C-alpha positions, 0 to 999 in steps of 0.5 A: 500499499503506498503511502496517502500522506507525506510520511512526516505528515503522518507522524505528526498526526500520530503525535498529536494522538499520543498528546491527546492521549497524555503521552509525549507527543512523537511520533513515527513512521518506517517507509520503504520504497514509499510504503508505510512499514509501521506507523506508531507514536509514544505509548509509554504510558499506556504501555508502563514500558520506558522503553515504548518510544515511538521510534522503537515501536516503529522499528519493532513492527517493521522487523516483524513486518519484514521478518528481518533483523534488518531495516536497510533500504529503509527511511525513519520519520520522527516528529523529534530528534532520537534519544542515545537508545533510539539512535542506537537501535537505528544504527542497529537496524542499519536504517538508510535514512533519518528525517526529523522534526525538532531538535532535542537539546535536552535529550537528543542523540543526533545532533546534540548530546552525545552525537552517536552517529559520530562515535567511532564505535558507531558501526552504521550511520544512517544519512540524517535530515533534521528540521522537517516539519520542525516548526509542527513538532515544537508547536506540539511539544511546547503546547502539550508540556505547557499544559502538563505545568499549567495542570501541576501548577496550584 
């Protein structure tokens, strides 16, 4: 099935769903030759699993669909710069390309923080294209966390 909307638009729609369910608004989509293999959103709270990041769930679903331990030739679209865990998974499954929206200066591990793909111990480096849908991603994140702060303020 060919993707009906741009992968980042789908990831952003999933991020909105995550926010509506009280999850940090992050969505991720894995695409192979224009076909969506998996589309996921953060589900850490819903699954009581701190590893249930959108990227990890999309990678796992794509691996299951492909029936292999690699995603070579596939691209990942995610609304937020991946953390160290997700960047490690991206390298291990050998994704061809990573597209991400907003940078994450606190927990990002691609263009911020540990910059995992620049480390000599990183055995596979995907092509990285940042800033795709960044403004929409940043707005979702800012609005979500501002809402959390408002609810926590007495």
